[in-house]
C-alpha positions as CSV (number, residue, x, y, z in Angstrom):
1,M,-22.4,-2.5,10.9
2,T,-20.2,1.1,12.1
3,A,-23.2,4.1,12.7
4,S,-21.4,6.0,10.4
5,F,-21.5,3.6,7.4
6,A,-25.2,2.8,7.7
7,V,-25.9,6.6,7.3
8,E,-23.6,7.1,4.8
9,A,-25.3,4.6,2.8
10,L,-28.1,7.1,2.3
11,A,-28.8,9.2,-0.6
12,G,-28.4,13.0,0.2
13,V,-26.2,12.1,3.2
14,K,-22.9,14.0,2.3
15,K,-20.7,13.7,5.5
16,V,-20.6,12.1,8.4
17,D,-18.4,13.0,11.7
18,D,-18.3,10.1,14.4
19,D,-17.1,10.9,17.6
20,Q,-16.8,8.2,19.6
21,E,-15.4,9.9,22.7
22,K,-18.6,11.7,22.6
23,H,-20.8,8.9,21.1
24,T,-22.1,11.6,18.6
25,L,-22.6,11.9,14.6
26,T,-23.1,14.7,13.0
27,I,-24.4,14.7,9.9
28,V,-24.7,17.0,6.8
29,F,-27.7,15.8,4.5
30,D,-30.0,17.2,2.0
31,D,-33.0,17.6,3.6
32,K,-34.9,17.5,-0.4
33,K,-33.5,13.6,-0.6
34,V,-33.2,12.4,2.5
35,T,-35.2,12.8,6.2
36,V,-33.9,12.6,9.9
37,D,-36.7,10.3,10.5
38,A,-34.8,8.1,7.6
39,I,-31.5,8.4,9.2
40,K,-32.8,7.5,12.7
41,E,-34.4,5.0,11.0
42,A,-31.3,3.3,9.6
43,L,-29.6,3.7,12.7
44,I,-31.8,1.5,14.8
45,K,-31.6,-0.9,11.7
46,A,-28.5,-1.2,12.0
47,N,-28.5,-2.0,15.7
48,H,-27.5,1.5,16.9
49,R,-29.3,3.5,19.9
50,V,-30.7,7.0,18.8
51,E,-31.9,9.3,21.4
52,G,-33.3,12.5,21.1
53,N,-34.4,14.6,17.8
54,G,-30.6,16.1,17.1
55,E,-29.9,19.3,16.6
56,L,-30.8,20.7,13.2
57,L,-28.5,23.7,12.2
58,P,-29.4,26.3,9.7
59,K,-28.9,26.1,6.3
């Protein structure tokens, strides 16, 4: 399962941009419907490595 697909399946995820060259995901999500921890857990369950805490940008 691709990293994008694993995250897109979560309720509250609005957009996923997968930069395969940089090995990063940019995820736009509704924090009232899904948490950063739930996103990380979905990636780990899909056998993707998660590093750091990510960068949360202001709304």
